[in-house]
C-alpha positions in Angstrom: 0.0 0.0 0.0 2.9 2.4 0.8 4.3 2.0 -2.7 1.0 3.2 -4.2 1.0 6.3 -2.1 4.7 7.0 -2.9 4.1 6.5 -6.6 1.1 8.9 -6.5 3.2 11.5 -4.8 5.5 11.5 -7.8 2.7 12.8 -10.0 2.2 16.6 -9.6 -1.3 17.7 -8.7 -2.5 14.1 -8.8 -5.6 14.7 -6.6 -6.9 17.5 -8.9 -6.1 15.3 -12.0 -8.0 12.4 -10.5 -11.0 14.7 -9.7 -11.0 16.1 -13.2 -10.7 12.9 -15.0 -12.3 10.3 -12.8 -9.3 8.0 -13.0 -8.7 6.0 -9.9 -5.3 6.0 -8.1 -4.6 2.6 -9.7 -5.3 3.9 -13.2 -3.1 7.0 -12.5 -0.2 4.8 -11.5 -0.6 2.6 -14.5 -0.8 5.5 -16.9 2.1 7.2 -15.2 4.2 4.0 -15.4 3.4 3.6 -19.0 4.0 7.2 -19.9 7.7 7.0 -18.7 8.8 9.9 -20.9 8.6 13.6 -20.2 6.5 14.2 -23.3 5.1 12.4 -26.3 5.3 13.2 -30.0 2.7 12.6 -32.7 4.7 9.6 -34.0 4.4 8.0 -30.6 0.6 7.9 -31.1 1.0 6.7 -34.6 2.6 3.6 -33.3 -0.6 2.6 -31.5 -2.2 0.0 -33.8 -5.8 1.1 -33.0 -5.1 4.7 -33.9 -3.1 3.8 -37.0 -6.0 1.7 -38.3 -8.7 4.2 -37.3 -9.9 6.2 -40.4 -9.8 9.4 -38.3 -6.8 8.4 -36.2 -4.9 11.5 -37.4 -7.7 13.7 -36.1 -7.8 11.9 -32.8 -4.0 12.2 -32.5 -4.3 15.9 -33.4 -6.7 16.4 -30.5 -3.8 15.6 -28.1 -1.7 18.6 -29.4 -2.4 22.3 -29.1 -1.8 24.3 -32.2 1.9 25.0 -32.5 2.9 22.4 -29.9 4.6 19.2 -31.1 4.6 17.4 -27.7 2.1 16.5 -25.1 2.9 16.2 -21.3 1.4 13.7 -18.9 -1.4 15.9 -17.5 -2.6 16.8 -21.0 -2.3 13.2 -22.1 -4.5 12.0 -19.1 -7.1 14.7 -19.7 -7.5 13.8 -23.3 -7.7 10.1 -22.4 -10.5 10.9 -20.0 -12.8 11.8 -22.9 -12.7 8.1 -23.9 -13.8 6.8 -20.5 -17.5 5.8 -20.1 -19.7 8.4 -18.4 -19.8 7.6 -14.7 -23.4 8.2 -13.8 -22.9 7.2 -10.2 -20.0 9.6 -9.6 -21.0 12.0 -6.9 -21.0 15.7 -8.0 -18.9 17.9 -5.8 -20.4 21.4 -5.3 -18.5 24.1 -7.2 -16.3 21.5 -9.0 -16.0 21.5 -12.8 -18.0 19.1 -14.9 -16.1 15.8 -15.4 -14.1 15.6 -18.6 -15.9 12.4 -19.5 -19.4 14.0 -19.1 -21.8 13.6 -22.1 -21.4 17.3 -22.8 -17.6 17.3 -22.8 -17.6 14.1 -24.9 -19.8 15.9 -27.5 -17.5 18.9 -27.5 -14.5 16.6 -28.1 -16.3 14.8 -30.9 -17.4 18.2 -32.4 -13.8 19.3 -32.5 -12.8 16.2 -34.4 -15.1 17.4 -37.2 -14.5 21.2 -36.9 -11.0 21.1 -38.4 -10.7 24.8 -39.2 -11.8 25.6 -35.6 -14.4 28.1 -36.6 -17.0 26.7 -34.3 -19.1 25.1 -37.1 -19.0 21.9 -39.0 -19.3 22.7 -42.7 -20.5 20.4 -45.3 -17.0 19.9 -46.6 -15.7 19.1 -43.1 -18.4 16.5 -42.6 -17.8 15.1 -46.1 -14.1 14.7 -45.3 -14.8 12.7 -42.2 -17.4 10.5 -44.0 -14.9 9.9 -46.8 -12.3 8.9 -44.3 -14.6 6.6 -42.4 -16.4 5.0 -45.3 -13.7 5.1 -47.9 -14.6 3.0 -50.9 -17.6 1.4 -49.3 -20.1 3.9 -50.8 -20.0 6.1 -53.8 -19.1 9.8 -53.7 -22.8 10.6 -54.6 -24.0 8.6 -51.6 -21.5 10.3 -49.3 -22.7 13.7 -50.6 -26.3 12.7 -50.0 -25.5 11.6 -46.4 -23.6 14.9 -45.7 -26.5 17.0 -47.2 -29.2 15.1 -45.3 -27.2 15.4 -42.0 -26.7 19.2 -42.5 -30.3 19.6 -43.5 -31.6 17.9 -40.3 -29.0 19.3 -37.9 -28.7 22.9 -39.1 -31.5 24.5 -37.1 -30.5 28.1 -38.0 -30.2 27.3 -41.7 -26.7 28.7 -42.1 -25.5 25.6 -44.0 -23.3 24.4 -41.1 -23.7 22.7 -37.7 -22.8 24.7 -34.6 -21.9 23.1 -31.4 -25.4 23.9 -30.0 -27.0 22.3 -33.0 -24.6 19.3 -32.7 -25.6 19.0 -29.0 -29.3 19.3 -29.7 -29.6 17.0 -32.7 -30.7 13.5 -31.8 -27.8 11.1 -31.1 -29.5 8.7 -33.5 -28.9 11.0 -36.5 -25.3 11.6 -35.6 -24.5 8.1 -34.7 -26.3 6.5 -37.7 -24.9 9.0 -40.3 -21.6 10.2 -38.8 -20.7 7.2 -36.6 -20.4 9.1 -33.3 -21.0 7.2 -30.1 -22.0 9.3 -27.1 
């Protein structure tokens, strides 16, 4: 038991990090032991088979890196990983504490950012089409992809500006996004 405590003490601000991410002390130790390095580079993520095979793996890898930064530190790494954790509906909500990173709302914001590549706060038809092309590849025709993109924009674009804002993305039924855009929330 003592070794667990001493290992946790090696991680700066570990209590805050566990509160923000929902990771247990055992998870934090395992992640810290695996991290080993002071920072990670994009190619380190590219070596992960699941990301290399994922059609939007490059976008997921990009989510770990701030614009202009070519490395990611342990705290940033853990916070991004927390988006992939299941929502913990039984986790007690501490008063005045920030919303957990793996909340439904934060997961949606993370997914939204994977689509919004130009970071203008909207998913354009072209951005949606690029994700669909990456995910479906040669399984469907270009005409079918365009039809899916057009229908999705038409149904999700509540203010009729030919793009999907985060609020529209959040409000649109998960069935539409999941069935057409392959988002799991």
